[in-house]
C-alpha positions as CSV (number, residue, x, y, z in Angstrom):
1,X,73.3,-54.3,-25.5
2,X,74.4,-51.3,-23.5
3,X,77.0,-50.5,-25.7
4,X,74.3,-50.1,-29.2
5,X,72.8,-46.4,-29.2
6,X,68.9,-47.0,-29.4
7,X,68.0,-43.6,-30.3
8,X,68.3,-42.6,-34.4
9,X,69.2,-39.0,-33.9
10,X,72.4,-40.2,-31.4
11,X,73.4,-43.4,-33.3
12,X,74.0,-41.0,-36.6
13,X,75.9,-38.6,-35.3
14,X,78.6,-41.1,-33.7
15,X,78.4,-42.7,-36.9
16,X,79.5,-39.8,-38.4
17,X,82.2,-39.3,-36.1
18,X,83.6,-42.2,-36.2
19,X,83.0,-42.1,-40.5
20,X,85.5,-39.1,-40.0
21,X,87.5,-40.3,-37.3
22,X,88.5,-43.3,-39.7
23,X,89.8,-41.1,-43.0
24,X,91.5,-39.0,-40.5
25,X,93.3,-43.1,-39.1
26,X,93.5,-43.9,-42.4
27,X,95.2,-40.5,-43.8
28,X,98.1,-40.4,-40.8
29,X,98.9,-44.1,-41.1
30,X,99.4,-43.8,-44.7
31,X,101.1,-40.6,-44.2
32,X,103.1,-42.3,-41.8
33,X,104.4,-44.6,-44.3
34,X,105.5,-42.0,-46.8
35,X,107.2,-40.2,-44.5
36,X,109.5,-43.9,-43.7
37,X,110.0,-43.6,-47.2
38,X,111.6,-40.6,-47.3
39,X,108.8,-38.5,-48.9
40,X,108.2,-35.0,-47.3
41,X,104.7,-34.1,-48.4
42,X,102.3,-36.6,-50.5
43,X,100.2,-33.4,-51.9
44,X,103.4,-32.4,-53.9
45,X,105.7,-34.1,-56.8
46,X,104.2,-37.4,-58.5
47,X,102.1,-38.8,-55.8
48,X,99.9,-36.0,-55.4
49,X,97.7,-36.6,-58.4
50,X,97.4,-39.8,-57.3
51,X,96.2,-39.2,-53.7
52,X,93.6,-36.9,-55.4
53,X,92.5,-39.5,-57.8
54,X,92.1,-41.9,-54.5
55,X,90.0,-39.3,-52.5
56,X,88.0,-38.4,-55.9
57,X,87.3,-41.8,-56.8
58,X,86.7,-42.8,-53.0
59,X,83.9,-40.3,-52.4
60,X,82.1,-40.9,-55.3
61,X,82.1,-44.6,-55.4
62,X,81.1,-44.9,-52.1
63,X,77.8,-42.9,-52.6
64,X,77.5,-44.6,-56.1
65,X,77.7,-48.2,-53.9
66,X,74.9,-47.3,-51.5
67,X,72.2,-45.9,-54.2
68,X,72.8,-49.4,-56.2
69,X,72.6,-51.0,-53.1
70,X,69.0,-49.3,-52.2
71,X,67.6,-48.8,-56.2
72,X,63.8,-49.1,-53.9
73,X,65.0,-45.3,-52.5
74,X,65.4,-43.8,-56.0
75,X,61.9,-42.6,-56.5
76,X,62.2,-40.9,-53.4
77,X,65.7,-38.6,-54.6
78,X,63.9,-37.6,-57.5
79,X,61.8,-35.1,-54.8
80,X,65.1,-34.4,-52.5
81,X,67.8,-34.4,-54.8
82,X,70.1,-33.8,-51.5
83,X,69.7,-37.0,-50.3
84,X,72.0,-38.1,-52.8
85,X,74.7,-37.3,-50.5
86,X,73.6,-39.7,-47.9
87,X,74.8,-43.1,-47.4
88,X,77.8,-44.8,-47.3
89,X,79.9,-47.9,-48.5
90,X,83.5,-49.1,-48.2
91,X,83.6,-51.8,-51.2
92,X,82.1,-48.7,-53.2
93,X,85.1,-46.4,-51.8
94,X,87.2,-48.6,-52.3
95,X,86.4,-49.6,-56.2
96,X,85.9,-46.0,-56.6
97,X,89.4,-44.9,-55.0
98,X,91.4,-47.6,-57.3
99,X,89.7,-46.8,-60.5
100,X,90.2,-42.7,-59.3
101,X,94.0,-43.6,-58.6
102,X,94.4,-45.6,-61.9
103,X,92.8,-42.8,-64.1
104,X,94.8,-40.0,-62.0
105,X,97.7,-42.7,-63.3
106,X,96.8,-42.0,-66.9
107,X,95.8,-38.4,-67.2
108,X,99.6,-37.5,-65.5
109,X,101.6,-40.0,-67.6
110,X,102.6,-42.3,-64.5
111,X,106.1,-43.8,-64.9
112,X,106.5,-45.0,-61.3
113,X,105.5,-48.8,-60.3
114,X,102.5,-49.5,-58.3
115,X,101.7,-47.7,-55.8
116,X,98.8,-49.5,-53.9
117,X,100.7,-51.4,-51.6
118,X,101.3,-48.3,-49.3
119,X,97.4,-48.1,-48.8
120,X,96.9,-51.9,-47.4
121,X,97.3,-51.0,-43.7
122,X,96.1,-47.5,-43.9
123,X,92.6,-49.3,-45.1
124,X,93.0,-51.4,-42.5
125,X,93.3,-49.0,-39.9
126,X,90.0,-47.1,-41.5
127,X,88.5,-50.2,-41.6
128,X,89.1,-50.9,-37.5
129,X,88.0,-47.2,-36.1
130,X,85.0,-47.0,-38.7
131,X,83.2,-50.4,-37.9
132,X,83.1,-49.3,-34.3
133,X,81.1,-46.6,-35.1
134,X,78.8,-48.9,-37.6
135,X,78.8,-51.6,-34.2
136,X,77.5,-48.8,-32.2
137,X,74.8,-47.4,-34.3
138,X,73.3,-51.1,-33.8
139,X,70.1,-51.0,-35.9
140,X,69.9,-47.4,-37.1
141,X,72.9,-48.8,-39.2
142,X,72.2,-50.9,-42.7
143,X,75.5,-53.5,-41.9
144,X,73.6,-55.3,-38.3
145,X,73.3,-58.8,-39.1
146,X,70.3,-61.1,-39.3
147,X,69.1,-63.4,-36.3
148,X,71.0,-66.2,-35.2
149,X,70.9,-69.0,-32.7
150,X,74.5,-68.8,-32.3
151,X,76.2,-68.4,-28.8
152,X,77.3,-65.3,-30.0
153,X,73.9,-63.5,-31.3
154,X,74.3,-60.4,-29.4
155,X,71.0,-58.3,-29.3
156,X,71.7,-55.0,-31.6
157,X,68.5,-52.8,-30.0
158,X,65.2,-55.2,-31.1
159,X,65.9,-57.8,-28.3
160,X,66.3,-60.5,-31.1
161,X,69.9,-61.8,-30.9
162,X,71.5,-60.9,-34.2
163,X,75.1,-61.8,-35.8
164,X,77.4,-59.0,-35.1
165,X,78.5,-58.8,-38.6
166,X,80.5,-55.6,-38.2
167,X,82.4,-56.8,-35.2
168,X,83.5,-60.0,-37.5
169,X,84.9,-57.7,-40.1
170,X,86.4,-55.6,-37.1
171,X,88.3,-59.0,-36.3
172,X,89.0,-60.1,-39.4
173,X,90.7,-56.3,-40.2
174,X,92.9,-56.5,-36.8
175,X,94.3,-59.7,-37.4
176,X,95.0,-58.4,-41.1
177,X,96.5,-55.2,-39.8
178,X,98.7,-57.2,-37.0
179,X,99.9,-59.6,-39.9
180,X,101.0,-56.9,-42.1
181,X,104.4,-56.9,-41.4
182,X,104.4,-60.4,-42.4
183,X,102.6,-60.8,-45.2
184,X,103.2,-57.4,-46.8
185,X,106.9,-57.9,-46.7
186,X,106.6,-61.2,-48.5
187,X,104.7,-59.9,-51.3
188,X,106.8,-56.3,-51.3
189,X,109.2,-57.9,-54.3
190,X,106.2,-57.7,-56.6
191,X,104.5,-54.2,-56.4
192,X,101.5,-53.9,-55.9
193,X,100.7,-57.8,-55.5
194,X,100.3,-57.1,-51.4
195,X,97.2,-54.4,-52.8
196,X,95.9,-57.0,-55.3
197,X,95.3,-59.4,-52.4
198,X,94.0,-57.6,-50.2
199,X,91.3,-56.1,-52.5
200,X,91.0,-60.3,-53.4
201,X,90.5,-60.9,-50.2
202,X,88.2,-58.1,-49.2
203,X,85.8,-58.6,-52.0
204,X,85.9,-62.7,-51.2
205,X,85.3,-61.8,-47.2
206,X,82.2,-59.2,-48.6
207,X,80.5,-61.5,-50.3
208,X,80.4,-63.9,-48.1
209,X,79.8,-61.9,-44.8
210,X,76.8,-60.2,-46.2
211,X,75.1,-63.3,-46.8
212,X,74.6,-62.4,-42.9
213,X,73.3,-59.4,-43.1
214,X,69.5,-58.7,-44.5
215,X,69.5,-58.0,-48.1
216,X,67.6,-54.4,-48.9
217,X,67.0,-54.9,-52.6
218,X,67.8,-58.5,-54.3
219,X,69.0,-58.8,-57.4
220,X,69.4,-62.0,-59.5
221,X,70.3,-65.1,-57.1
222,X,69.5,-63.1,-54.1
223,X,72.4,-61.3,-54.1
224,X,72.6,-58.0,-52.9
225,X,73.9,-55.0,-55.0
226,X,77.3,-54.6,-53.4
227,X,78.0,-58.6,-53.3
228,X,77.6,-59.0,-57.0
229,X,79.8,-55.8,-57.2
230,X,82.3,-57.6,-54.9
231,X,81.8,-61.1,-57.1
232,X,82.3,-59.2,-60.3
233,X,85.5,-57.3,-58.9
234,X,87.1,-60.2,-57.4
235,X,86.6,-62.2,-60.8
236,X,88.6,-58.9,-62.3
237,X,91.0,-58.8,-59.8
238,X,91.9,-62.5,-59.8
239,X,91.8,-62.2,-63.6
240,X,94.1,-59.6,-64.0
241,X,97.0,-61.4,-61.7
242,X,96.9,-64.7,-63.3
243,X,97.6,-62.9,-66.6
244,X,100.4,-60.8,-64.5
245,X,101.6,-64.3,-63.7
246,X,101.9,-65.5,-67.1
247,X,103.4,-62.8,-68.1
248,X,106.3,-62.7,-65.7
249,X,105.0,-59.5,-64.2
């Protein structure tokens, strides 16, 4: 597969480039959303604390999830503390960012409506850009798939046809973004519902698609750390949505 980068150093460089490009794309889409709503700057007024909380929470969750996924690496970082800064996880970033936003609202005594809906297209745009870097990195990135006999299996660097798991997610994210104007508008009457539906869908998606990826460390039931977090998060989100429906929110 000529598009896949085999050299580890170059692969990691390209991956980091697309990681930052994904953040930039998400920030641009979010800023555009707020401009359309008449918000002059997201770094002033009541939205400032929300953005800061999102960024800090996402940064912490991003790294924490990686190390939860790879406990076998813990002994190494005892001797090399800077390694704690390595690794990333979209699931950790999303959940950490959400927790960060809620904490920021609580600290700033936010009285406005739920704010998550505006993040949905930004997150989807970021996934589209970021997953390109994951795919190009091939086996040098932990998101590659397990071997498969299916006709669309791809050689990601070792001569073995594998599930292109990153491309699966890229296609799902593209479909969700293209249809966002329709389903986002349908869910708009209830503030925050589109974001919670997206998060529930993404947690369930990762719970399933990660079964097509190698498990770096198997927890209970043979599931990875990310899969267990996705399962717990999906249950909590679904329970919250059910409670809100009973309360008529």
